[in-house]
C-alpha positions as CSV (number, residue, x, y, z in Angstrom):
1,M,-6.0,-139.2,-188.1
2,F,-4.2,-140.3,-191.1
3,E,-6.7,-142.4,-192.8
4,Y,-9.1,-139.3,-192.2
5,E,-6.6,-137.1,-194.2
6,I,-6.7,-139.8,-197.1
7,Q,-10.2,-140.2,-196.9
8,Q,-10.8,-136.2,-197.2
9,T,-8.2,-135.8,-200.0
10,R,-10.1,-138.4,-201.9
11,S,-13.2,-136.8,-201.4
12,A,-12.3,-133.7,-202.7
13,Q,-10.3,-135.4,-205.4
14,L,-13.7,-137.3,-206.4
15,R,-15.6,-133.9,-206.1
16,R,-13.1,-132.4,-208.6
17,E,-13.4,-134.8,-211.2
18,A,-17.3,-135.2,-211.4
19,A,-17.3,-131.4,-211.7
20,D,-14.8,-131.6,-214.6
21,E,-17.2,-134.3,-216.2
22,R,-20.2,-132.3,-215.8
23,L,-18.3,-129.3,-217.5
24,A,-17.2,-131.8,-220.5
25,R,-21.4,-132.6,-220.8
26,E,-22.4,-129.1,-221.0
27,T,-19.6,-128.3,-223.1
28,V,-20.7,-131.0,-225.6
29,R,-24.5,-130.6,-225.3
30,R,-23.6,-126.6,-226.1
31,A,-21.6,-127.4,-229.1
32,R,-24.6,-130.1,-230.2
33,A,-27.3,-127.3,-229.8
34,A,-24.8,-124.5,-231.4
35,R,-24.5,-127.1,-234.5
36,R,-28.2,-127.9,-234.5
37,E,-29.0,-124.0,-234.5
38,A,-26.6,-123.4,-237.3
39,T,-28.0,-126.3,-239.3
40,G,-31.6,-125.1,-238.5
41,R,-30.3,-121.4,-240.2
42,A,-28.4,-123.0,-243.0
43,A,-31.8,-125.0,-244.1
44,E,-33.9,-121.6,-243.3
45,G,-31.5,-120.0,-246.0
46,E,-32.2,-122.4,-248.5
47,V,-35.7,-122.1,-248.9
48,H,-36.9,-119.6,-251.8
49,P,-40.7,-118.5,-251.2
50,D,-41.7,-117.9,-254.5
51,R,-44.9,-116.8,-254.9
52,T,-45.0,-116.6,-258.9
53,R,-44.4,-120.3,-258.4
54,R,-46.0,-121.9,-262.1
55,H,-48.3,-124.9,-261.1
56,W,-47.8,-128.0,-263.3
57,F,-50.7,-129.5,-262.4
58,T,-54.4,-128.3,-262.1
59,R,-55.9,-128.4,-258.6
60,A,-58.1,-131.1,-257.7
61,A,-61.8,-130.5,-257.2
């Protein structure tokens, strides 16, 4: 009976550790996605759509 209780305790501990690892991976994944999104927004802000832009060379035929 004692071995069974030890096994149950160990099983519960492994489940908690697995849940913690999943949570950590999800947190890292969300942080990366947030950084990627912030970088994308920053890059979009740098674009200057200037319709009156001067063309230095004539267009090819």
